[in-house]
C-alpha positions in Angstrom: 122.4 97.0 -182.0 122.8 99.2 -178.8 124.3 101.9 -178.0 127.0 102.0 -175.8 126.7 105.0 -173.1 129.5 108.4 -173.9 132.0 109.6 -171.6 130.8 111.2 -168.3 130.2 115.0 -168.8 133.1 116.9 -167.4 130.8 120.1 -167.4 133.3 122.0 -169.9 131.8 123.3 -172.9 132.0 121.2 -176.2 135.0 122.3 -178.5 133.8 124.8 -181.1 135.9 122.8 -183.4 135.7 119.3 -182.3 136.9 118.0 -185.5 140.1 120.0 -185.5 143.0 117.8 -187.5 140.6 115.1 -188.5 139.9 114.1 -192.2 136.8 113.5 -193.5 136.0 112.0 -197.6 132.1 113.0 -198.1 130.9 111.1 -201.7 128.3 113.0 -203.3 129.8 116.1 -201.4 129.0 118.8 -204.2 125.2 119.5 -204.2 122.1 118.6 -201.8 122.8 116.8 -198.5 126.2 115.7 -199.4 127.4 119.3 -199.9 125.6 120.3 -196.4 127.8 117.3 -194.9 130.9 118.5 -196.2 130.3 122.1 -195.1 129.5 121.2 -191.9 132.6 119.0 -191.4 134.8 121.9 -192.6 133.0 123.9 -190.1 133.7 121.1 -187.1 137.2 121.5 -188.1 137.5 118.4 -190.6 139.9 118.5 -193.5 137.1 117.4 -196.5 137.7 115.4 -199.7 134.7 116.3 -201.5 134.2 113.9 -204.2 131.6 114.6 -206.6 131.3 113.4 -210.5 131.0 116.4 -212.6 127.9 115.9 -214.9 127.5 119.7 -214.6 130.5 122.3 -215.4 130.5 126.2 -215.5 132.3 128.2 -218.1 136.0 127.8 -216.3 135.0 124.0 -216.5 134.3 124.1 -212.4 131.7 121.2 -211.3 130.3 120.6 -208.2 132.6 119.6 -206.1 134.8 122.3 -206.9 132.3 125.2 -205.8 132.3 123.3 -202.5 135.9 123.4 -202.0 136.0 126.7 -202.7 133.5 127.7 -200.1 135.6 125.7 -197.6 138.7 127.4 -198.6 137.0 130.8 -198.4 135.9 130.1 -194.9 139.6 129.2 -193.8 139.3 125.2 -194.1 141.2 122.3 -196.2 139.2 121.0 -199.1 140.5 118.6 -202.0 138.0 118.2 -205.1 137.7 114.5 -206.5 135.3 114.2 -209.6 135.5 110.1 -209.8 132.0 108.5 -210.2 131.6 106.0 -207.5 130.0 103.3 -210.1 133.8 103.4 -211.3 135.8 100.8 -208.7 138.7 103.1 -209.0 137.1 106.2 -207.5 136.7 104.1 -203.9 140.8 103.6 -203.6 141.0 107.4 -205.6 139.1 109.4 -203.0 141.2 107.3 -200.1 144.4 108.0 -201.9 143.3 111.5 -201.9 142.8 111.8 -198.4 146.0 110.0 -197.6 148.0 111.7 -199.7 146.7 115.8 -199.3 146.1 115.4 -195.6 148.0 112.4 -194.1 145.6 110.0 -193.0 141.8 109.4 -192.8 139.4 109.4 -189.8 135.7 110.0 -191.0 133.6 108.7 -194.0 130.0 109.9 -195.3 128.6 108.2 -198.6 125.9 110.2 -199.7 126.6 109.9 -203.7 123.0 108.1 -205.0 120.9 108.0 -207.4 117.1 107.3 -208.3 116.1 106.7 -211.3 112.2 106.2 -211.0 110.5 103.2 -212.6 107.6 101.0 -211.4 108.7 97.7 -210.3 106.4 95.8 -213.4 108.5 98.4 -215.7 111.8 98.2 -214.3 114.8 97.4 -217.0 117.8 95.5 -216.6 119.7 98.9 -217.9 117.9 100.9 -215.1 118.8 98.7 -211.9 122.4 97.8 -213.0 122.7 101.8 -213.1 121.0 102.2 -209.6 122.8 99.7 -207.9 126.1 100.6 -209.5 125.7 103.7 -208.1 124.1 103.1 -204.4 124.9 99.9 -203.9 128.6 98.9 -205.2 129.6 102.5 -205.1 128.7 102.7 -201.4 130.4 99.4 -200.7 133.7 100.0 -202.1 134.1 103.2 -200.5 133.3 101.8 -196.8 135.5 98.8 -197.8 138.5 101.1 -199.1 138.1 103.6 -196.2 137.5 100.7 -193.4 140.7 98.7 -194.5 142.8 102.4 -193.9 140.5 102.7 -190.4 141.1 99.1 -189.3 144.6 99.5 -189.2 145.1 103.2 -187.8 142.5 101.9 -184.8 140.0 104.6 -185.4 137.4 105.4 -187.6 133.8 106.8 -188.3 131.1 105.8 -191.0 127.9 107.3 -192.2 125.9 105.7 -194.9 123.2 108.0 -195.9 120.7 105.5 -197.1 116.6 106.2 -197.1 113.5 105.4 -195.3 112.6 103.5 -199.0 115.1 101.1 -197.9 113.0 100.3 -194.7 109.4 100.5 -195.8 109.5 100.4 -199.7 108.3 103.3 -201.9 106.1 103.4 -205.1 107.8 103.8 -208.4 111.5 103.8 -206.8 111.6 99.9 -206.7 115.5 100.0 -207.6 116.3 103.0 -205.1 114.6 101.3 -202.4 116.4 97.9 -202.9 119.7 99.9 -203.2 119.0 101.7 -199.5 117.8 98.6 -197.9 121.2 96.6 -199.5 123.3 99.3 -197.9 121.3 99.9 -194.6 122.3 95.7 -194.3 125.8 96.8 -195.3 126.0 99.4 -192.4 124.7 97.2 -189.9 127.8 94.7 -190.7 130.0 97.1 -191.1 129.2 98.3 -187.7 129.4 94.6 -186.1 133.0 93.8 -187.8 135.0 97.5 -187.3 133.6 97.7 -183.2 136.9 95.7 -181.9 139.2 98.2 -183.7 136.9 101.2 -183.1 135.8 101.9 -186.7 132.1 102.8 -186.0 129.2 102.6 -188.6 126.1 103.8 -188.7 123.0 104.6 -191.0 121.5 108.1 -191.8 118.2 108.3 -192.8 117.6 111.3 -194.0 114.5 113.5 -195.4 115.9 116.5 -197.0 114.2 118.7 -199.6 117.1 118.4 -202.7 117.6 118.1 -206.5 117.0 114.7 -206.3 113.6 114.9 -203.9 112.2 118.3 -204.7 109.9 116.7 -207.4 107.9 114.8 -204.5 108.5 116.5 -201.4 105.3 117.3 -199.6 105.4 121.0 -200.2 103.5 121.4 -197.0 106.9 120.5 -195.1 109.4 121.3 -198.0 110.6 124.4 -196.2 111.6 123.0 -192.9 113.2 119.9 -194.6 116.4 121.2 -195.1 119.6 119.3 -195.7 121.4 122.2 -193.1 119.3 120.4 -190.5 120.4 116.9 -191.0 124.1 117.5 -191.3 124.6 118.1 -187.1 123.6 114.4 -186.8 126.3 113.4 -189.4 128.7 116.0 -187.4 127.8 114.1 -183.5 128.4 110.6 -185.6 131.9 111.2 -186.7 133.1 113.2 -183.3 135.8 111.0 -182.0 134.2 110.5 -178.8 131.1 108.9 -180.1 130.4 105.7 -179.5 127.1 105.4 -181.3 127.0 102.4 -183.5 125.5 99.9 -185.8 122.1 102.6 -185.5 119.6 103.0 -188.1 118.6 107.0 -187.3 115.5 109.0 -189.3 115.8 112.4 -189.2 114.5 115.8 -191.0 113.0 119.1 -190.3 114.5 119.1 -186.7 113.6 115.6 -185.1 115.2 112.2 -185.5 113.8 108.7 -184.9 115.7 105.4 -184.0 114.6 102.6 -186.4 115.5 98.8 -186.0 115.0 95.8 -187.3 113.0 93.3 -185.2 111.3 90.2 -185.0 108.4 89.9 -183.0 107.0 87.0 -180.6 107.9 83.2 -181.3 105.2 80.8 -182.2 105.4 77.1 -183.0 104.1 75.6 -186.0 101.7 72.9 -185.9 103.5 70.6 -188.2 102.0 69.0 -190.9 100.4 70.9 -194.0 99.5 74.7 -193.2 96.0 76.3 -194.0 96.2 80.2 -195.1 93.6 80.9 -192.0 96.0 78.9 -189.5 98.9 81.0 -190.7 97.5 84.4 -190.6 96.9 83.1 -187.1 100.0 82.5 -186.2 101.2 85.8 -187.4 99.2 87.6 -185.7 100.1 85.7 -182.2 103.6 86.6 -183.0 102.8 90.1 -183.6 100.8 89.9 -180.0 104.1 88.8 -178.9 107.4 90.4 -177.4 110.2 92.2 -179.5 113.5 90.9 -180.5 115.9 92.6 -181.6 119.6 91.5 -182.5 123.2 92.8 -183.4 123.7 90.8 -186.3 121.8 87.9 -188.4 124.4 84.9 -186.8 122.6 86.1 -183.6 119.0 85.8 -184.4 119.4 82.7 -185.6 120.9 81.2 -182.3 117.7 82.6 -180.7 115.2 81.0 -183.2 117.0 77.9 -182.5 116.7 77.7 -179.0 113.3 78.8 -178.8 112.5 76.2 -181.8 113.5 73.4 -179.2 111.8 75.1 -175.8 
């Protein structure tokens, strides 16, 4: 998927609060990356619905979302808390409704709520798999769908889906998590294609950050650099109303980023009839040496393959 060129620079400095007047929903916004995103969007001027389920509360009955809201308000920003669990289908409509009721509209959606629940694949239980998929896939999909409906009607919107490089490359011991993150990468690319004509743009962020979820597995040599705050500016840029980036998968952490792409390599013709293992290995090697093919969506990939099959 290509990145459209942005508007020409006027030589004027970027506005100090480029999201002033914008309204955002951030799921999983009470801790870790989601907290950093919510605080950064508020810093840029956005009003924020901070969603985080209340698994932990303080002596006053306040959960993580409440504390982030308090911090935003103390800095002069606008924010409200939502305590819904994204695994509950009602939460997706509730967080969007909260944005509309409290702030009048919705411009930005960042889905950061996720769980890991590590299990090796051969030990995976149905309960564990369902639990991870319910939060990471269904919870993400329903929030994005609810936000998209409002944004499409308004004719503008910016969505960032938070995934993981585990969804690109796989990762031992977290098979359910890796599968879920691969699913939401595909979900976000689909949303990007569907929303482009309505100026509802969607991108995927694959962050590296030391958080409560990743702390145990983070390489200690790099943990100090991999802060959630280092990732947040990328989200801020993606949701800016002047951004034209759409359908991209961005890996970032520790002050650097990489663009990730789904590619198909060179096209080679099958010989026909039975195929021996070594012959298949040779064909794959030939394909690997061929040109890269990138596509905006699956139908474009099919049409390209079909055209080369008859050539």
